[in-house]
N, C-alpha and C positions, 0 to 999 in steps of 0.2 A: 504493500500500500504506500509506503514511504517513497518507493521508487516512482510510482504513478503520480504521487503528489508533486514530486520534484520535476517530473517531466511536464506536468501541467503548468507549473510556475515558469519553466523555461519558455513555454509557448507564449506566455503573457509578457515576456520581457520585450520592451520597446527600445530599439536602438536609439541612443541619445547622441545627437551630433552637436558638439559644443560650438557656441558662437565665438566671435572674435574677442569679446570681453573676457571670456574664460582664460584664453591664452595670454591676453594682455595682463591680467592680474597675476598669472604665473610668472610672466616676464618681470614684472615689478618686484616680485618677491626675490627673484634671482639678483636683480640689481641691488636691492637692499643688502644682500650678502656679498656684493662685489663679484658675483659670478657672471661676468659679461658674456662668456661663450654660450652658456645655456640660455641666458636672456635673449641673445640673438635668435636662437632657434624659435623661442616662443613669440617674439615680436614678428618674425616672418610668418608664423602660423596665424597670428592675429590679423595681419595684413592680407593674407591669402583668403581668410574668411570674410573680411570686411575691407576691401581695397579702397573704398571711398572715405574711410575714416583717416583723416590726415593727422590726427593726434598720434595714432600708432606710428605713422611714418616719421613724424617729428621725433618721437622717442627713439626710434631705430637710428635716425641720423645722429642723435646725441650719443648713443652707445658706440657707434662707429668712431665718433670724435674721441671719446674717452679711451678707445683702444688704439688710437693713433692712425686710424684709416680716414684721414681728412678728405682725400679725394672722393672716396666712396660716400662719405657723409654729404659732401657738396652735391653729388649727383642726385641724392634723395631730396635735398633742399631745393635744388633747381626744379625738380619735378613737382614739388609742392607749390612753388611759386607759379608754375604754369597752370596748375589746377585751380589755385586760388591766390591771385595777385595781392589780396588784402592781407596775407600773412606776412606782414613786413618784418616780423622778428627773424624771418629766414635770412634777411640781409645781414643782421647782426651775427647769426650763427655762421654764415658763409665767411664773413670777415674774420671771425675767430679761427676758422679752419685754414684760411689763407695765412694767418699768422703762424699756425702750426706747420704749414708747408714752407714758411719763410719767404712767401711771396708778398712782400710788404706793400708794394704799390696796389696790388689787387685787394689786399686787406683794407687799405685806406679808402679805396673807392667804395667797397661794400659797406664799411662803417658810415661813410658820408651819406650813402644812399639810404641807410636806415634812419639817420637823423633827419634827412630831408623828408622822408615818408612819415615819420612818427617822432616829431621833435620832443615830445614829453612821454615817450613810450617807456615801458618797464625797464628796458636796458639802456635808456638814453644816457644816464650818468656814466655807466660803465663804458659805453661806446665813446663818449667824449674823453674819458681818461685814456683810453687806448689810442685815440687819435693824437692826443697831446704827447704820448710817449713816442709815437711814430714820427711826429713833427720834430721832436727833440732829436731823434736819431738822424733825420734828414738834415737838420740844421748843423749837427756835428759833422756829418759827411761833407756838406757843402762848404763849411767854413774852416774846418781843421784838417781835412784831407785834401791834398793837392789833386786837382782835376787832371786826369790822364786818359784822354779819349782813346789813344792808341792802345794802352794797356787794357782798357775796357773792351775794345774791339777784339783784342787777342784773347781775352778771357772768354768772350762770347764764342769765338772760334774754337777754343779748347772744349767748351761745353758742348758745342755742336759735334765735335769729334767723338766725345764720350757717348753722346746719344747714338751716333752712327755705329759705334762699337757695340753698344747694348742691343741694337737692332740687327746685328749680324752683317752689316755692310762694311766688311773689314778693309777692303781696298780703298774705299772712299774715306774711311776713318784714318787710314795711314796718311793720305794726302792732306787732310785737314789738320791732323795733329802735328804733322811735320811742319806745316806753316806756323802753327801756334808755338811750337817748341823753338823754331828758328827765330821767330820774332822776340820771344821772351823766354830764355832758358831758365829763368827763375820760377816759371810755372811748373813745379815738379810734378804735379798731378797729371799735367798734359804729357810729360815725358814718360811717366809710368804707364799711362794709357797707350802711348805710342809703342812702348815695348810689348804690351799685350797684343796690340793690333798686328805688329810684325810677327809675333808668334802665331797668330791666327791665320796668317797667309803663308806660313811655312818658313819664314826667315828667322830661324831659331838663333843663329849666331848674332844676327843684328840685334835681336831682342836682348840677348845677354850683354852685348856691348853697351847698350843704352843703360841697363841696370848698373853695370860696373862704373860708368861715368857718373851716375847719380850718387852711388855709394862712396865714391872718392870724395865728393863734396859733403854728403850727408850720410855718414855710416850707420846712423840709427833710424833712417827712414824705413818705416814699417813696410810700406807697400813695395819698395824696391827690394828689400830683403826677401819678402814673400815671393815676389815675381821670380827673382833669380834662383831661389830654392826650387821652385816648381820647374823652371826651364832646365836647370841642370839635372834634375831628376828625370825629366823627359829625355834628356840627352844620354842618360845612363850613368852619369857621374854622381852616384848616391853619396859618396864620401864628402864631396864639395857641397852637395845639396844640404846634407845634414848640418854642416858648419853654419850655414845661413839660417837654418831652422832653429838651431840652438841659440844663435844670436838674437833672433826675433822673439823667441820665447823669453829671453832674459830682459828684454826691454819692458820696463814698467809703464803701462798705459791704462787709462780708464776711458780713452776715447772710443766711442761705440763703433765708429767706422774702422778704426784700427783693429779692434777686437774681432769684428766681422771678417776683415781681410785675413787675419791670422787663422781664424776658424775655417774659412773656405779653403785656405792653402793646406791646412792639416787634413781637411776632408780629401782634397785631391791627392795628397801623399799617402792616404790610407792609414794615418796614425789615429786609430779609432778611440783609444782610451784617452789620449791627450785632448782630442777634439771634443769628446764627451764632457770632460771637465770644463773646458773653455766655454762650451755652449750652455752649460748650466749657469755660468756667470753672465753670459750674453742674454739669456732669457730673463734675467733680473731687470735688464734695461728694455728688452723687446719681447715681452711675454706673449704677444699675439701675432708676431711676425710668422707667417705661414712657411716661409723658406727656412727660417731658423728652426722652427718646430719640425719640419721635414728632415733637416740635417740631424737634429737630435734623435729623431725616430730611426734614421738609418744607422747612426752610430750605435744606438742601443741594439738594433738588430744584428749588426756586425759583431757586437760583443756578446751575442746570444742572449740578450735580455729582452726576450720576445714580448712579454706582457707590457713592459715599459714602451717598447716600440709601437705596439698597437695603441696604447694610450695617447701617444703623441700624434700618430696619424689620425686618430679619432678627433683630436682637437682641430687639426687642419680641416677635416671634413665639416666640422660644425661651423667653423669660421667661414669657409667657402664651400657650401654644399654642391655648387655647380661643377667643382673640379672632379675629374675621374681618376686623378693620380693617387690621391690618398686612399680612395675606396679600393683601387687595385691592390695597393700594398697591404691594406687591412686584410683583404682576402688572401693575399700571398702569405703573410705571416701566420694566419690561422692554419693554412695548409701545412706550414712548417711545423707548427705546434702539434698538429694531428698526424705527423709523420707521413703526410701524403706526397711530399716532395723532399729532395735532399737539400741540405743547407749549402748555399754558396753566397759569398759576400756580394753586397749590392753597391753600385756606385751612388754617389751623393747627389748628382744633379736632379733638379726637380722635374722629373719626367719619368715615364714608364720605361722599362728596359727596351733595348733595340728591337728584339724579336716581337715584342708586344706592339711597338710602334708600327712595324711592318704589317702585322696582322690587322691593326686598326685602320691603317691607310687602305689596305686591300678591301676591308669591310666597307669603308666609305665609298670607294670606287664601285664596288658591287651594288651598294644601295642606290647610288645615283643612276645606275643603269636600269633600275626597276621601272615598270610602268607607273605613270604618275598616280594612278588610283591606289596601287599597292603602297607606294611611298607615303601618300597622304594618310593612309590608314595607320601606318606605323607611327607617323608624326602625332596623330590624335590619341593613340593608345599608349599612354605612359610617357616617361621622360628619357627612355634609353637612347632614342635617336637624337633627341635634343642635346643630351649630355655628350654624346659622341661627336656631334657636329661642333659643339663649343670647344671641345678638346682639339678638333682639327683646325680651328681658327688660330690656335697657338703655335702651329707649325710654321716655320719660316718658308712657306710655299705659296706664292701669289696665286697660282692657278687653282690650287685646292681651295683657298679662301674665296676666290671668285665663284667657283662652282657651288660651294656651300651657300654663299649669300644668295645666289640666283635660285637655287632649289628651295631654300627656305621662303623666299619671297613668293614662290609659286603657290604656296599653301594658302596665302591671302587670309589668314585668320589673326585673331588678337595675339595669340602666342607667337606667330611669325613676326608680327609687327614689333612686339617687345624685344624679340631676339635681335632684330635689325637696329632698333633704337639703342639697345645696350652696346651694339658693335660700334656705332658712330661716336660713342663716348669713351672708347678705349684709347688710352694715351699712347700706346705703342704702334698704332696703325699708321700707314702711310696715307698721304693725301688722296692718291688714286683710289685706294680701297674705301676710304671714307666717302668720297664722291660717288663711287659705285653704289654703296649702301643707301645714300641719300636719294639717289635716282630711283632705286628700287622702292623705297618708302613712298616716294611721289607717285610711282606707277601703281602702287597698292591703294592709292587714295587715302593714305594715312594723314591724319590731321596735322597741319603745319601751324607754327614753325617747329622745326626739329632742333633739339639740343645736340650739338656736336662738338667734339674736341678738335679745334683748328688752331694752328700756330700757338700751341701751349696755352690756349684759353678755351673755356667752355662758352660757346656762343650760340645764339638762335639763328637758324638757317632756314630760308625758304628756297625752294627749287623752282626755277623758271624755265619751262620748256620752249617758250616762244622765241627766245633768242638763240640763233644758230651758233653764234660765237661764244655765248655764255657771258659770264661776268668778266670784268677786266682782269681779275686775278686768274680766272680760268684760261684766258687767252695767253697771259704771261707764262703760265705753267705749261701750256701746250707747246710753246715754241721749241724748247729743247727736245721734246719728245719727237716733234716733226723732223728735226735735224738728225736725231739719232736713227730714226727709222730709215731715212734716206742713205746715210753713210753706211749703215750695216748692210744695206741692199747691194752696195758696190764693193765694200771691203769687209772681210771677215776680221774686224778688229774690235777690241774691247774699248769702245769709245764712250759708253754711257756715262761713266763717272766723270771723265774729263769734261764732257760737254755740259753736264749738269753743273759741275763746279764753276766753269767759265760763266755760265748764264746766271748762276746764283750770285757770283761776284758783281755782275752787271746790275742785277736787280737790287742788291744791297746798296750799291753806290747811287742808284736812282733815288733811294730814300733821302739822300743828302742833296743831290743835284736837281731832283725833280724828274718825274717820269715823262718821257716824250709821248706824244699821241701815237698810238698803234692802230693805224687804219687797216693795214694788210699784214697779218701775222707771217705770211709766206715770205715777205721781204726781209723780216728779221731772222726767220729760220734760215734763209739763204745766206744772209750775212754771217750768222753763227757757224754754219757749215764752212763757209769760206775761211773764217778766222781759224777754225780748227784744222782745216786742211793745210793752210799756210804754216801754222805753228808746228804741225806734225810732219811737214815735208811731203805731204801726199800730192800727187799730180792734180792740177786743176786748170780748166779753161774758164775764165771768169764770164765770158759771154755765153758759153754753153751752160754754165751753172745757172745763170740768171734765167735763161730761156727754159731750162728744165723745171724751174720753180714758177714759171709763168709770171715773172715780175720783170720790170725794166732793169737794164744794166745800172742806170743811175740810182734807182731805188736801193738795189742791193749794195752798191758801193758807198752810198751815203750812210747806210746803216752800219756797214763794215767799218768805215772810217770813224764813225761815232763810237763803236765798241772798242776799236783799237786805241783811240785817243783816250777814252775814259779809263781803260785798264792801264795804259802806259803811264798816265798821270798819277794813278793811284799807287803803282809800284814804285814810281820815282819818289813819291812822298814817304813811302815805307822804307826807302833806301835799299831797294832790292836791285 
């Protein structure tokens, strides 16, 4: 009878689907206990249940700020402002995030916008105090630091070189960093990055030579010691490599960037126990950094501390649930603990193993060949395809990215729209890929304006299909690509980096001298091709070249002379 009674009770159980407020309260409790990682999980669930509740989004943005994810916080705040422009407190929060990112001019602009929109608002006094601090800093820089525009330009060049290095454009990084290092040898970070760039293009001896030059002047430079230790290890000279490792370990530093560099070097050298100890220290400064947590997980795994490894990969997954790397390694370490596979050491880079990369890329290719109906069905049923395609976007392969963006756009649903909107806000993407995604959003009839990350800023963008030439910026950016396409059709030469570099120098100088009116882009592309051919000693008939571009000889030569004179004057000023 008891069994029948229990069965009857089960039949009467009504499934209870919790609303957003339930998860929101749970998130608040975790925040009270300073458990930001679990709070993230419940804020996301609250927003999933009630996406129109902007209070939930505001709190999520605040949590990201507390965790040091200032850019991610700003993305949410910009989204809130688009939904409800009256939420002026977002300007204040955005300004604080820019302070955290050390982007002080953007912080000042945001704080001023807040005071203009709500002069007596809740954060008005705090905003005014922050502005006074920023103005004091600017006053100090303007009045007590000697203005040095040449050094500022060189610093910007070195920063651009670092960005190119991070994006995997190693040859262009070498070109840019060489210029920066030659102009100002005192920019040690540029020379260290140049050494890395040389290593990445296979010039190991040149990379070592640069490190030795730095260490002759600055023997305790952490980055140079780390670089040369790694380079010598790659060359097979472990004895010399260990000498530099011991030196860098002996250097007492609390600088977070230095600690991170030493940790990454020890990871590359496979010194698991040492790196484990160092990462514990680094996590005191960066407890929510997903790469540091991943390195910690790998070090634990390689030391056969499998439960600890699982714990750290679980943290990575909770912070960034869209990544499929930590979920792969969680499954991997579970299989090791169950004796389902043999233990082998894992590399530290934040990516799945090479054989898994090959398997996933093949899966993506096979999926993209499916009939559109079958593919749309997989898209709608669960998040497996979504997660795989997001992983594919992190590969340094333009063709794969383009294919993924186009196939996602073909689904034409809310999920696809959010996928593309998230893509155009990625800081690491090139302009062409951002433009491609914006065009796809427009073709999907997604509501404008779109928020996009352009020229190191988050801006509102509207796409205009009516103009065949596009915006002035689009025309300027198209000119080098036109020249590259033509030259590569005639000569099998690696010209892309050189031509883009020449054109970027011209465009940068226009910011000071004023941009001429561009009526016919082909005339400038022809002039750019002519400049490159002459510089590289390639054969050229000027009359035939102009005719092939369907421009007059005078147009091409006027533009060529303009480019030549502009660059010649610039290098003369730089004493080159």
